[in-house]
Structure formats: structure tokens, C-alpha cells
N, C-alpha and C positions, 0 to 999 in steps of 0.2 A: 723699206726706200731708202737706197743706201742716194748716197752724191758726194761726188768727188770737193769741194769745198765744205767749208766749214757752214752748218748747219743754221738759218739767221733767227734770230728770239721770235721772230711771229714764227717759225713752223713749231719752233719749240712749245710754243704757246699751245697752236694749234695740234701738237700730240699727244701734248699733254692732256688737254682739252679731252681728243677723242677716246682715250685710255679712259679719262674719271668716264664717260659717258657709257663707254663699254660693263665698266665693272658697275657704274651705277643698275646700267637697266640688268645688265645680267643676275643680279644680286633682287630686282625690284621680280625680275622675273619668275625666279627660283617665288619669293617669299608670293607675290597671285596666284601659283599656282598652287600652295597647299587647302590642308582641306580648311584649315585655322582662320584663314585670312577671313574665305566664304561663312563664315560664324560670326567674326568681327563684322565685315561688313552689317551681314545682318543684324545683329545687334546697333549700332550703331545705326543704321535705318530703324532698324525699327524705335529707337529713342527717340532719334528728329520726327520721328510722327507721334510721338506721345504728348512731346515739349510742342508740337503745333497743337493738338488737340490743347490741351494745359493754358497755351497760353490764348488759346479762342474763348475757353469758359472764361480765363480771369480777365478777358479785355469783359466777358459780357459780363458780369460778376463788376465791374469798375463802374459801364454804362447803369447797372441796375444799379446801383449804390447813388452815384452822383444824379441821380434821376430823371438821367436824361432817356430820351423816346428809344428804346431799343429795337431790334426787327421783329423782334416776334410784340413785341407792343404796338407796331407799326401796321405788320399785318390782321392782328387783333380789332386794331379798331377799324379800318380798309372793311374788313367784313359786317364787324357792326354797321359803317355807313351803309353799305350795300341794302344789308337788309331793311335801314330804317327807308332807305330812298326805294325801296321795291315799296313798303306798308305805304310808305307817304302816296308811288302812286296808286295805290287800290286806294287809299281816302279821295286823291283826285275824281277819278275815274267815281266815285262813286256819289260823289256830291255832283258831277257835271250830270250822271243819270239821275239824279234828283231835282235839278233845275227844272231837265226838260220835262220832269210830272210835273214841275211844279204851275209850268210854264202854260203844260196842255193843259191842267186841270181852269187855271184861269183863263184860258180861249175858253172851253167850255160853258165855265163861268158865264163868262161877255156874252157867249152865241145863249144860252138858256137866259138872261137874262135882258138881251136882244129881242129874242123869241115872244119873252111875256109881254114885251112892251107894247110889239106892234100887234099881240090879240089884243092886248088891254083899250086899246087905242089910245087917239088922243085924248087929253083931258083927264087920264085917268088922278084917281092919286099916288102923291110921290112921284110926277114928274111936272114938268115944267112945260106949259105950253106957252 
């Protein structure tokens, strides 16, 4: 781009920036196009994944060493609590069944006592008249 007059400082900076951007872009494109870049990228990603796993393990160890309840502790306790609740529900069902049986037996005993009392008639021994 040619001009008839002198080039302004702003245009000079813009041209220098565009040239630097073009050169940098060409260099980076050439670097990315190589197999070595793909290998390095794969290694970096692998290392990042490994660091993530290690940091998770370290965090779990820190929690365990400080005796705070960790995720596995909470899930184990939740499982135990669910089993205990199930057992308690069964015990309550059995208690209700036994209470029903006791009530039924009491009613039968009371009915038998009333039947005996009516058979014996008034003034029978053991009765207040």
C-alpha cells in the first residue's frame, strides 16, 4: 500500500503489528502441523489427568488423616442407617402383630370369664353380689 505523503506513526505501528502477527501465525501453524506437537500435547494432557487424580487422592488422604468424614464414610454410614431403619421397621411390625395377638387373647379370656360367670349364676363363689 503506497501513499503519496509520509506514513503516520499509527499506520507504522499497525503495519508492524500485522507483520508480527503474520510471522507468529505462520510459525505457530508450522509448529502445530508437526507430529511432535501432537505427542507433546498428548503428554501434557496425560500429565494433567495424572495430576488431577493425584490431587484427588491427596485430598482424600488429608480428609482421612484429619478424621473428617469423607465421601466413602458418609455413604457407608448411609447404607448402615438404611439397614438399621429396615430392621427397626420389621421389629415394629412384629410388635404390632404381638400387640394384636395379646388384645385378641385378652378379649377371648374376658369372653370366657363372662361365659363362666353367666353359667355359674348369681351368688357363685368368687363373685360379689
